[in-house]
N, C-alpha and C positions, 0 to 999 in steps of 0.2 A: 199611495201617491195620488195627487189630484190631477184630473185631466187638464190638458193645456187648452185654454180658450182659443177660439179661432183667430182673434186679433193678436194673439201672442206668438203665433207660429205661422209658417207657410203651409199651404194645403198640398203643394207639389214639391218634389225634390228641389232644393235651392239651386243646385247646379244646372237645372233646366230653365231657370228664370233669368230674364234679362235684367240688366241694371235698372232700366226704366221701370220694370214691374216691381223690383225690390224697393226702389225709391217711392213709387206710388203707394206701395203697401205701407211703408214707413209713414208717409203723409196721412194716409187714411187712419192708421192706428193712432197717430198723434192727434188727429182731429177728433176722433172718438173720445180719447182721453181728456182733451180740452173741454168738449161738450159735457162730459160726465162731471168734470170739476166745476163747471158753471152751475150745473144742477145742484151739486152738493153745497157750494157756497150760497146759492140762493136759498136753499132750505135752511141752512144754518143761520143765515142772516134773518130770515123771517121768524124763526123760532127763538132767536136770541132776545134776552130781556135786558141786556146792557147796551145802551145806545152807542157808546164809543166802540165797543167790540163789533156791533152791527155795522158801523161805518167801515171798519177795517175789513170785515167779511165782504161787504159790497164792493169795496175797492179791489179786493182780491178777485172777486167774481168778474169784475170788469176787465181786469188784466187777462183773465182766461179768455174772455170774449175776443180781446185783441189778438191773442195767440191763435185762436181758432180761425179768425178771419185772415190772418197772415198765411196760415196753412191752406185755407180754401183758395186764396189768391194764387199760391204756388200751384195748386192743382189746376186752376183755370188757365194759367200760363203754359203749363206743360202737357196738358191732356186736352185735345180738341173736343172730345165729347163732354167733359166737364165744362170746358169753356163755352161751348154752344148752349148748353143747358143753363149755365149761370147767366149768360147774356139774355136768354129767353125769359127766365123767371125772376131774377133779381131786379128790383126797381120797376116791376110791371105794375099795372093797376087793374082794378076790377077783381072778380073772383079768381083766386089762384087756379082753381080747377078748370077755368075757361081759357087760360092763357095759351095752352097748347092748341086748342081749337082755333083761337084767333090767329095764332102763328101759322098753322098749317092751312088755314083757309085763305091766307093772304091779307087778312085784315090787321091793321095796326103794325107796330114795330116788329121786326123780325119775321117778315113775310116770306122768307126763303131767298130773298134777293140779296141779303147781306151775307158776307163771308162768315162761315162758321155757324150759321143759324140753321137749326134743324127744320126741315120741311118735308112733308110728304106730297106736296103739290107738284104737279108736272108743269105748272104755269100756264095751263090752258083754260082756266076759269071753271066755274061751276056748271055742271050739266043738269042741275036741279031745275025742274020746270020746263025742260025742253022735251019735245016728243019727236 
């Protein structure tokens, strides 16, 4: 018998899990499956030697992107931590790895003054350079 993958089962007894946790699990598993399908269709389309079939495969891939984004939007709407992080990172500009630093330092959009935006700042400004 093959082992069950983590995305196919719960890690804790199901009777101990809330409906919110079970629904979030369903969404995360679905999102992972959609992302995997996107990858598969992309690879198939790129390797395909028939132009018409390639067009069909690209169309299918784009449908999977739509499904993934719908699921991600559900997670944003129902989970405040997902929502805050999506609001911080999506449509941000500059180096992605710098967005959190900008957010927590009070620079740019999402400086902690907006509802649901993560911030580690206490709102008292920087103490750098003071003695």
